[in-house]
SENUZA-564650 format. One record per residue (C-alpha): residue in one letter; z, x, y. Coordinates in steps of 0.001 Angstrom, whole numbers, plus 500000, padded with zeros to 6 digits. Layout:
% SENUZA-564650
<site "A", <Z, X, Y>>
...
//
This chain:
% SENUZA-564650
<site "M", <477190, 500146, 508121>>
<site "L", <480235, 501807, 510618>>
<site "F", <482000, 502924, 507726>>
<site "F", <479064, 504497, 505536>>
<site "M", <477933, 506696, 508556>>
<site "P", <481032, 509261, 508088>>
<site "L", <480200, 509599, 504579>>
<site "F", <476733, 511416, 505569>>
<site "P", <478260, 514584, 507541>>
<site "T", <480478, 514685, 504601>>
<site "F", <477837, 515263, 501737>>
<site "M", <476167, 516959, 504296>>
<site "F", <478781, 519685, 504215>>
<site "V", <479394, 519764, 500454>>
<site "D", <475423, 520182, 500175>>
<site "W", <475306, 523071, 502776>>
<site "L", <478442, 525038, 500725>>
<site "V", <477132, 524697, 497252>>
<site "P", <473323, 525435, 495941>>
<site "D", <471910, 523835, 493184>>
<site "D", <472540, 525335, 489975>>
<site "P", <471030, 523554, 486931>>
<site "G", <472881, 525880, 484489>>
<site "V", <476357, 525093, 485240>>
<site "R", <478622, 522658, 482972>>
<site "F", <479365, 519218, 484053>>
<site "W", <483798, 519930, 484002>>
<site "H", <482572, 523325, 485685>>
<site "E", <480201, 521678, 488214>>
<site "A", <482874, 518537, 489050>>
<site "G", <485719, 521095, 489729>>
<site "R", <483824, 523496, 492207>>
<site "F", <482813, 519961, 493996>>
<site "I", <486592, 518918, 493548>>
<site "V", <487302, 522180, 495597>>
<site "L", <484606, 521894, 497995>>
<site "A", <485244, 518333, 498765>>
<site "I", <489008, 519344, 499989>>
<site "P", <487819, 519998, 503352>>
<site "A", <484913, 517840, 503482>>
<site "S", <487166, 514592, 502902>>
<site "A", <489644, 515850, 505691>>
<site "V", <485931, 515637, 507408>>
<site "L", <485707, 512400, 506338>>
<site "I", <489269, 510864, 507264>>
<site "V", <489216, 512523, 510945>>
<site "L", <485314, 511007, 511362>>
<site "T", <486126, 507638, 510535>>
<site "A", <489695, 507196, 512313>>
<site "L", <487884, 508713, 515571>>
<site "L", <484784, 506228, 514980>>
<site "S", <487095, 503395, 514479>>
<site "A", <488505, 503980, 517530>>
<site "S", <485703, 504805, 519671>>
<site "V", <483968, 501272, 518678>>
<site "R", <487653, 499623, 519535>>
<site "W", <487674, 500956, 523272>>
<site "I", <483909, 500565, 523550>>
<site "A", <484186, 496746, 522091>>
<site "L", <487353, 495644, 524326>>
<site "P", <488451, 498369, 526613>>
<site "R", <491809, 496211, 527538>>
<site "M", <493521, 493298, 525910>>
<site "N", <495352, 490907, 528092>>
<site "P", <498012, 488179, 527460>>
<site "G", <496493, 484686, 527716>>
<site "R", <494423, 482161, 526275>>
<site "Y", <490936, 482366, 525160>>
<site "A", <488479, 480349, 523932>>
<site "V", <487478, 480956, 520400>>
<site "H", <483551, 480601, 521061>>
<site "G", <484172, 482994, 523750>>
<site "S", <483333, 486936, 524070>>
<site "M", <486925, 487661, 524046>>
<site "Y", <487729, 486290, 520652>>
<site "Y", <484744, 488003, 518903>>
<site "R", <485259, 491423, 520330>>
<site "K", <488705, 491318, 519332>>
<site "W", <487725, 489606, 515966>>
<site "L", <485435, 492701, 515894>>
<site "I", <488526, 495054, 516347>>
<site "N", <490706, 493346, 513608>>
<site "Q", <487084, 493827, 511215>>
<site "I", <487274, 497426, 511787>>
<site "Q", <491347, 497763, 511084>>
<site "D", <490725, 495778, 507777>>
<site "T", <487980, 497801, 506822>>
<site "S", <489035, 501040, 507308>>
<site "L", <491907, 500525, 505033>>
<site "M", <489251, 501560, 502350>>
<site "T", <489084, 505190, 503684>>
<site "L", <492422, 505771, 505749>>
<site "H", <494805, 503728, 502915>>
<site "S", <496124, 506952, 502467>>
<site "V", <497575, 507463, 505931>>
<site "Y", <499641, 504626, 506349>>
<site "A", <503334, 505287, 505430>>
<site "T", <503026, 509016, 506517>>
<site "V", <503633, 511342, 509230>>
<site "F", <500030, 510597, 510483>>
<site "A", <500424, 506719, 510764>>
<site "P", <501610, 506356, 514467>>
<site "L", <499402, 508766, 515804>>
<site "W", <496478, 506382, 514143>>
<site "Y", <498011, 503513, 515847>>
<site "R", <498341, 505223, 519021>>
<site "L", <494465, 505835, 518612>>
<site "L", <493717, 501955, 518715>>
<site "G", <496021, 500955, 521768>>
<site "A", <499379, 500382, 520656>>
<site "R", <502576, 501704, 522157>>
<site "V", <504564, 503403, 519604>>
<site "G", <507663, 505031, 519828>>
<site "R", <509520, 508407, 518344>>
<site "K", <509983, 508592, 514561>>
<site "A", <508419, 505479, 513255>>
<site "E", <507153, 504664, 510389>>
<site "I", <504661, 502361, 509762>>
<site "S", <502904, 501393, 505917>>
<site "T", <499793, 498374, 505598>>
<site "A", <500702, 496080, 508223>>
<site "M", <498107, 493473, 508926>>
<site "G", <496850, 491267, 512012>>
<site "V", <497659, 493789, 514563>>
<site "V", <496491, 493641, 517975>>
<site "P", <496840, 496705, 519471>>
<site "D", <497215, 496078, 523212>>
<site "M", <499831, 493437, 522230>>
<site "L", <502045, 495580, 519866>>
<site "T", <504995, 497746, 520742>>
<site "L", <506980, 499553, 518258>>
<site "G", <510805, 501271, 519381>>
<site "D", <511757, 504511, 518309>>
<site "E", <512739, 504695, 514670>>
<site "T", <511598, 501628, 513523>>
<site "F", <510362, 500672, 510071>>
<site "I", <507609, 498905, 509211>>
<site "A", <506833, 498422, 505539>>
<site "D", <504082, 497318, 502912>>
<site "A", <501730, 494260, 504019>>
<site "V", <503650, 493347, 506714>>
<site "M", <501664, 490423, 509228>>
<site "L", <502814, 491859, 512388>>
<site "G", <502191, 490151, 516050>>
<site "D", <498650, 488550, 514455>>
<site "D", <496904, 486222, 517072>>
<site "D", <497567, 482512, 517003>>
<site "V", <495006, 479918, 516806>>
<site "E", <495190, 475979, 517982>>
<site "N", <492841, 473593, 519140>>
<site "G", <490032, 475868, 519424>>
<site "W", <492309, 478132, 521531>>
<site "M", <493360, 481971, 520553>>
<site "T", <496722, 482885, 522437>>
<site "L", <497788, 486668, 522352>>
<site "R", <501277, 487693, 523192>>
<site "P", <502909, 490937, 523523>>
<site "T", <505129, 491339, 520609>>
<site "V", <507922, 494146, 520081>>
<site "I", <509982, 495558, 517683>>
<site "G", <513310, 497002, 518656>>
<site "H", <514479, 500202, 518019>>
<site "R", <515724, 501081, 514392>>
<site "S", <514729, 497656, 513709>>
<site "F", <513531, 496921, 510001>>
<site "V", <510728, 494756, 508533>>
<site "G", <510552, 494391, 505023>>
<site "N", <507773, 494169, 502833>>
<site "G", <505051, 491475, 503225>>
<site "A", <507367, 489725, 505884>>
<site "Y", <505869, 488034, 508695>>
<site "V", <506317, 488275, 512443>>
<site "P", <504619, 486133, 514783>>
<site "D", <502919, 487156, 517650>>
<site "G", <505394, 486845, 520760>>
<site "T", <508149, 487976, 518860>>
<site "V", <510454, 490433, 520427>>
<site "L", <513177, 491998, 517567>>
<site "P", <516010, 493692, 519424>>
<site "P", <517639, 496624, 518429>>
<site "N", <518695, 497012, 514609>>
<site "V", <517305, 493708, 513262>>
<site "L", <516681, 493759, 509456>>
<site "I", <513300, 491248, 508501>>
<site "G", <513599, 490914, 504607>>
<site "V", <511165, 490826, 502067>>
<site "Q", <508829, 488003, 502465>>
<site "S", <510611, 486796, 505045>>
<site "R", <509777, 484857, 508361>>
<site "A", <511381, 486341, 511530>>
<site "P", <513117, 483837, 513619>>
<site "Q", <512204, 482706, 517016>>
<site "T", <513366, 485230, 519763>>
<site "E", <516072, 483321, 521322>>
<site "R", <517775, 483107, 517958>>
<site "L", <517667, 486808, 517468>>
<site "R", <520793, 489643, 518297>>
<site "S", <521233, 493533, 517866>>
<site "G", <522137, 494134, 514294>>
<site "D", <521102, 491217, 513180>>
<site "T", <519792, 490409, 509508>>
<site "W", <517377, 487835, 508476>>
<site "F", <516147, 486572, 505408>>
<site "G", <513721, 484050, 503415>>
<site "S", <511281, 481223, 505301>>
<site "P", <512458, 479493, 507146>>
<site "P", <514899, 482527, 507818>>
<site "L", <518476, 482651, 507092>>
<site "H", <520568, 484604, 508866>>
<site "L", <523100, 486936, 506369>>
<site "P", <526528, 487495, 508062>>
<site "A", <526772, 490995, 505884>>
<site "R", <524238, 493064, 503908>>
<site "E", <524732, 496450, 501858>>
<site "V", <524668, 499503, 504128>>
<site "A", <524188, 502774, 502400>>
<site "T", <526443, 505710, 503908>>
<site "G", <526860, 509305, 502907>>
<site "F", <523720, 510842, 503867>>
<site "A", <523625, 513250, 506813>>
<site "D", <521617, 512067, 509696>>
<site "S", <519364, 515121, 509059>>
<site "L", <518380, 513527, 506079>>
<site "T", <517635, 510339, 507408>>
<site "F", <516969, 509945, 511112>>
<site "S", <516969, 513299, 512851>>
<site "P", <514978, 515417, 510134>>
<site "S", <514631, 519441, 510914>>
<site "R", <511478, 521126, 511839>>
<site "W", <511132, 522500, 508315>>
<site "R", <511715, 519026, 506769>>
<site "V", <509081, 517627, 509010>>
<site "I", <506812, 520222, 507948>>
<site "G", <507494, 520056, 504509>>
<site "R", <506657, 516401, 504111>>
<site "T", <503463, 516837, 506254>>
<site "A", <502323, 519482, 503565>>
<site "V", <502622, 516828, 500901>>
<site "E", <501349, 514049, 502847>>
<site "T", <498363, 515968, 503886>>
<site "A", <497670, 516685, 500185>>
<site "R", <498219, 513047, 499175>>
<site "I", <495601, 511625, 501520>>
<site "V", <492769, 514109, 500988>>
<site "L", <493116, 515045, 497064>>
<site "P", <492520, 511661, 495803>>
<site "M", <489160, 510965, 498020>>
<site "A", <488187, 514698, 496938>>
<site "Y", <488725, 514108, 493432>>
<site "S", <486473, 511115, 494012>>
<site "V", <483675, 512923, 495907>>
<site "G", <483681, 516032, 493541>>
<site "V", <483466, 514150, 490169>>
<site "G", <480981, 511736, 491812>>
<site "Y", <478733, 514970, 492784>>
<site "A", <479012, 515812, 489435>>
<site "I", <478374, 512698, 487696>>
<site "V", <475154, 512104, 490095>>
<site "G", <474015, 515929, 488982>>
<site "S", <474372, 514778, 485469>>
<site "V", <472316, 511499, 485579>>
<site "L", <469486, 513272, 487761>>
<site "P", <467939, 515025, 484499>>
<site "V", <467708, 511566, 482843>>
<site "V", <465879, 509974, 485883>>
<site "D", <463259, 513068, 485642>>
<site "D", <462555, 512471, 482159>>
<site "A", <459352, 514074, 481659>>
<site "Q", <458282, 511043, 479172>>
<site "G", <458460, 508750, 482224>>
<site "M", <461242, 506674, 480591>>
<site "G", <464758, 508284, 482212>>
<site "W", <464747, 505494, 484292>>
<site "L", <465643, 503181, 481033>>
<site "W", <468695, 505024, 480189>>
<site "L", <470112, 505279, 483821>>
<site "P", <472203, 501772, 483201>>
<site "L", <473844, 503089, 480479>>
<site "Y", <474685, 506695, 481523>>
<site "L", <475938, 504867, 484571>>
<site "A", <478203, 503056, 482625>>
<site "L", <479359, 505649, 480236>>
<site "W", <480195, 507769, 483118>>
<site "G", <481662, 504978, 485529>>
<site "A", <484183, 504280, 482560>>
<site "M", <484888, 507896, 481988>>
<site "Y", <485736, 508307, 485819>>
<site "G", <487914, 505331, 485847>>
<site "A", <489522, 506550, 482544>>
<site "G", <490265, 509823, 483999>>
<site "S", <491512, 508798, 487315>>
<site "M", <493846, 506950, 485834>>
<site "L", <494987, 509884, 483340>>
<site "V", <495205, 512439, 486450>>
<site "V", <497420, 510121, 487636>>
<site "L", <499435, 509899, 484615>>
<site "V", <499695, 513501, 484420>>
<site "L", <501278, 513776, 488161>>
<site "K", <503550, 510933, 487457>>
<site "W", <505066, 512780, 484645>>
<site "L", <504970, 516768, 485973>>
<site "L", <506551, 515757, 489473>>
<site "M", <508969, 512835, 489545>>
<site "G", <509656, 512569, 485225>>
<site "R", <511520, 509425, 484425>>
<site "Y", <512693, 507532, 487074>>
<site "R", <515777, 506622, 487479>>
<site "P", <518476, 504033, 489415>>
<site "G", <519558, 505993, 492776>>
<site "S", <519731, 506336, 496347>>
<site "H", <517523, 509130, 498214>>
<site "P", <517252, 509728, 502117>>
<site "M", <513683, 509255, 503228>>
<site "W", <513415, 513123, 504794>>
<site "T", <513908, 514739, 500950>>
<site "P", <511126, 515972, 498845>>
<site "F", <512075, 513374, 495965>>
<site "V", <510908, 510427, 498080>>
<site "W", <508019, 512595, 499378>>
<site "L", <506457, 513174, 496150>>
<site "S", <507422, 509932, 494884>>
<site "E", <505244, 508321, 497708>>
<site "A", <502778, 510593, 496510>>
<site "V", <502413, 509225, 493253>>
<site "T", <502684, 505903, 494336>>
<site "N", <499515, 506697, 496707>>
<site "V", <497769, 508075, 493996>>
<site "Y", <498699, 505325, 491814>>
<site "E", <497195, 502589, 494444>>
<site "T", <494196, 504938, 495449>>
<site "M", <493210, 506464, 492529>>
<site "A", <494442, 504719, 489158>>
<site "V", <494198, 500867, 489969>>
<site "P", <491126, 500700, 491537>>
<site "A", <489251, 502802, 489248>>
<site "F", <490334, 501735, 485983>>
<site "L", <493882, 499258, 485667>>
<site "N", <492459, 496139, 488049>>
<site "Y", <489618, 495834, 485366>>
<site "L", <492308, 495739, 482717>>
<site "R", <494393, 492687, 484621>>
<site "G", <495221, 489599, 482227>>
<site "T", <493768, 491872, 478918>>
<site "P", <496229, 493247, 476459>>
<site "M", <495472, 496466, 477573>>
<site "L", <496923, 496832, 480634>>
<site "P", <500800, 496318, 479205>>
<site "W", <499949, 499484, 476904>>
<site "V", <498723, 501511, 479838>>
<site "M", <501805, 500559, 481642>>
<site "R", <504153, 501903, 479222>>
<site "L", <502490, 505195, 478922>>
<site "F", <503570, 505136, 482463>>
<site "G", <507078, 504698, 481266>>
<site "A", <507586, 500690, 481734>>
<site "H", <509557, 498724, 479235>>
<site "I", <507232, 496117, 478301>>
<site "G", <507877, 493676, 474934>>
<site "R", <504966, 492169, 472569>>
<site "G", <502563, 489774, 473485>>
<site "V", <503448, 490025, 477294>>
<site "Y", <500742, 488436, 479835>>
<site "L", <500656, 490984, 482712>>
<site "D", <497853, 490040, 485275>>
<site "T", <499509, 492683, 488104>>
<site "T", <499312, 495937, 488484>>
<site "D", <502147, 496030, 491609>>
<site "M", <504610, 498639, 490019>>
<site "T", <506200, 501798, 491352>>
<site "E", <509294, 503171, 489361>>
<site "F", <507686, 502418, 486180>>
<site "D", <510656, 503361, 484454>>
<site "C", <513310, 501024, 485966>>
<site "V", <510801, 498149, 484652>>
<site "R", <511871, 495944, 481864>>
<site "I", <510197, 492885, 480472>>
<site "G", <510811, 490994, 477837>>
<site "D", <508392, 490023, 474533>>
<site "Q", <506002, 486768, 475796>>
<site "A", <507032, 487145, 479405>>
<site "E", <503567, 486401, 482024>>
<site "L", <503587, 487876, 484991>>
<site "N", <500728, 486374, 487180>>
<site "A", <498426, 487722, 489538>>
<site "L", <499935, 489638, 492344>>
<site "S", <503243, 489027, 491453>>
<site "G", <505812, 491924, 490449>>
<site "P", <509164, 493666, 490075>>
<site "Q", <509868, 495664, 493374>>
<site "T", <512108, 498601, 492123>>
<site "H", <513177, 500327, 495619>>
<site "L", <513580, 499483, 499216>>
<site "F", <513742, 501800, 502162>>
<site "E", <516472, 500016, 504737>>
<site "D", <518517, 502390, 506697>>
<site "R", <515849, 504970, 505462>>
<site "I", <517740, 505289, 501939>>
<site "M", <514957, 504908, 499150>>
<site "K", <517117, 502689, 497124>>
<site "I", <516175, 502452, 493295>>
<site "G", <517010, 500121, 490919>>
<site "T", <516512, 498231, 487484>>
<site "V", <514399, 494826, 487435>>
<site "D", <515088, 493042, 483988>>
<site "I", <512847, 490239, 483277>>
<site "G", <513890, 488357, 479787>>
<site "R", <511972, 486922, 477002>>
<site "G", <509373, 484172, 477749>>
<site "V", <509716, 484474, 481377>>
<site "T", <506971, 482813, 483466>>
<site "V", <506258, 484701, 487268>>
<site "R", <503952, 482715, 489335>>
<site "A", <501571, 484303, 491369>>
<site "R", <503163, 486510, 494605>>
<site "T", <506493, 486182, 493208>>
<site "T", <508631, 489472, 494107>>
<site "V", <511610, 490279, 491964>>
<site "L", <513409, 493049, 493558>>
<site "Y", <515772, 495816, 492425>>
<site "D", <518794, 495388, 490437>>
<site "A", <518032, 491978, 489794>>
<site "R", <517884, 489891, 486009>>
<site "V", <516073, 486769, 485294>>
<site "E", <517099, 485712, 481835>>
<site "D", <515044, 484241, 479176>>
<site "G", <513195, 481453, 479317>>
<site "V", <512954, 481421, 483233>>
<site "H", <510096, 479917, 485197>>
<site "L", <509775, 481352, 488853>>
<site "G", <507602, 479032, 491021>>
<site "P", <504739, 480983, 493287>>
<site "L", <506094, 482799, 496320>>
<site "T", <509410, 482544, 494931>>
<site "L", <511396, 485964, 495768>>
<site "V", <514391, 486735, 493582>>
<site "M", <516736, 488472, 495830>>
<site "K", <518467, 492192, 494574>>
<site "G", <521508, 491896, 492379>>
<site "E", <520794, 487881, 491497>>
<site "T", <521273, 486785, 487612>>
<site "L", <519243, 483509, 487170>>
<site "P", <520574, 481959, 484107>>
<site "A", <518341, 481116, 480770>>
<site "H", <515790, 478391, 481013>>
<site "T", <516233, 477283, 484428>>
<site "R", <513545, 476900, 487133>>
<site "W", <513668, 478804, 490662>>
<site "R", <511025, 478448, 493646>>
<site "G", <511399, 479503, 497100>>
<site "S", <512263, 482436, 499618>>
<site "P", <515039, 482981, 498530>>
<site "A", <514946, 481514, 494773>>
<site "Q", <516934, 478244, 495156>>
<site "P", <516457, 475932, 491948>>
<site "W", <513679, 473872, 491253>>
<site "P", <514470, 470182, 489879>>
<site "Q", <511871, 469172, 487067>>
<site "D", <508764, 467205, 488415>>
//
């Protein structure tokens, strides 16, 4: 209910701007609504953020470290805040990994330092979270979630130090204090605080201390940590467009679809309702395919063909690439591609985006970004939510490389293959496995774990 409330002023705003004109054709009407939905979508996003923050502060004005019974009022109020954060992702997903994300977290009560980068972190307890200056939190990080044991919830402060980096899908337990310049790898668990030292790199689950890692050099600080005012303005403009335009497209086309269906419902013969499901199904399928085509055109117009390389974060290449990824995840995937998972149609569509996919491939995932850098051999099988990860953002550098998955490879659920890795023919990767960047797994072997280790035949 809370998240439908901001829709009403949004739609009222569009209605106020556009008078009824039954003579207008569908595509003209859709284009007109999309243009008018741009300010309306901005209104929707701002109202959703303000409403979420208001409920958060009303439900729980202050949260202190300690132990609380799971059947007490503190637990239920904290549970409500978690629901607000999770549900807000539906409307505010595009805000994450932008210059606006730190403002959103501060609004919820987190202490966020200057120039912090925050993507879709989960399990955050805002009052318990401190992010230092220039920290980087990547996608799907479980960050400081509460701990429940024997009927008691424990809340402890979580601190991420200056310039520390937490990779995609990593887990940082509540109460962890990361010193400055620590790197927690992709799909890795942060170790206990007493084991951490400034400058450390930890990888895997259980975590392994890596004595050294590849560090990108040769880029000016103005392109990584200290951008000029004009670069900040440029990135803000691109990210504002990437936040508002996908929602404006959905609102505008949705309005046009409703306008085209209403005459059917108002059929003078009184039989319009019988045709309504067919019309909605038809328009829904066209909307989904249209959303995918819009993203496809944007990918080729803005990025062309992706190639391996390194790009500093404060450059137009990265802003536009992240914008393409965002509209892919918010438009093409939920409206169309998710419905093709596990069918022969999804590999065909992914080839249109530039992925090199062989014959007879089973694909139950849409988790691709730099499509042209993905190579999947004939008869390979990629199970649910697994995927080739063709870039990382260590040191504020977007490092792009190829992922080569051979013929007949089986990739089980939630497994990730990092860039510059090669998985040779007939390899079997167990669930929740992480293939490290630059690794080559020999043909017809079995692997599991994070990082990947030999998996003996049962």
